N, C-alpha and C positions, 0 to 999 in steps of 0.2 A: 596364651595368657594364663595367669595364675589366679585362682580363686583367693581373694583376700578378705572378703567380708560377706556376711549374710545381710540381706535387706528385707523389707516388708514384702508380704505376699509371696514368700518363697523365692524371691529374686536373689541373684548373686552378683557381687561386684568383682569384676576381673580387672587385672592390671598387667601391663607390660611396658617396655621402654617407650612405646608410641602413645600410650594413654590408658584410658579405662573403658570398660563396657559393662552394661547391666544386661544380664540374660535371665531368661525364665524358660520353663517348659521342659527341662531335662527329664528323661525317663530314669536317670540314675540319681542317687542321693550323693551330691558333691560335698566335699569337705574342704576346709582351708588347706591350701597347698597343692590341691589338684590342678592339673594343667588342662586347658581346653584349647584345641587347635582347630581353627576355622578352615574348612576345605572348599565348599561350594555353596552358593545360594540355591535354595530349593524353591522358595517363594519370595520374589522381590517385594511385592506389596506388603506381605505380612512380616518381612524380614526374618524368614526362617532359614537357617543354615544347617548344612551337614557338618558335624564336628567329629573329632576324635578326642577322647578323654584319656588322660593318663592319671591314675590314682596314686596319690602320695603314700597311702597305706600299703601299697604293694611295691613300693620303691620304684614306681614308674616303669615296671617291667613290660606291661602290655598296654595296647591301645584299644579302646572300646568305642564303637561308632554310636552316634546319637544324633538327634536333631534338637536345636534350641532356637528360641526367638530372641533376637537382639532388641532390647527396648531402648537402649541408649549406647552410643559410642562417641568418643571424643576425648578432649583434654581435660585436665583437672578443673580448670575454670568453668568450662562448659558443663561439667558434671555438677558443680555446685549450683549452677542455674537450674539444671534439670531437677535436682533435689528440691529446690525452693518451689518449682512449678508443680511437682507431683506429691509433695508432702502436705497433709492436712494439718493446718495450724489451729 
């Protein structure tokens, strides 16, 4: 999935052909255009996954391992509902 936007509380919005995801907790500073590949679930209850990250600034030459927490995953319509539920008005 590609990083397409920054969200509140240092969360990131990722997107691919299947939908979108909101992640947080990366040990790396991710930028727009970076790629995040989900490999395996580390903690099912906390939704923490082992990922590999490919940085756009290095022309995606290397992969770096990390762990991230998925806060949301689904389609664009479900994402709009998530934003409405989690945004303070």
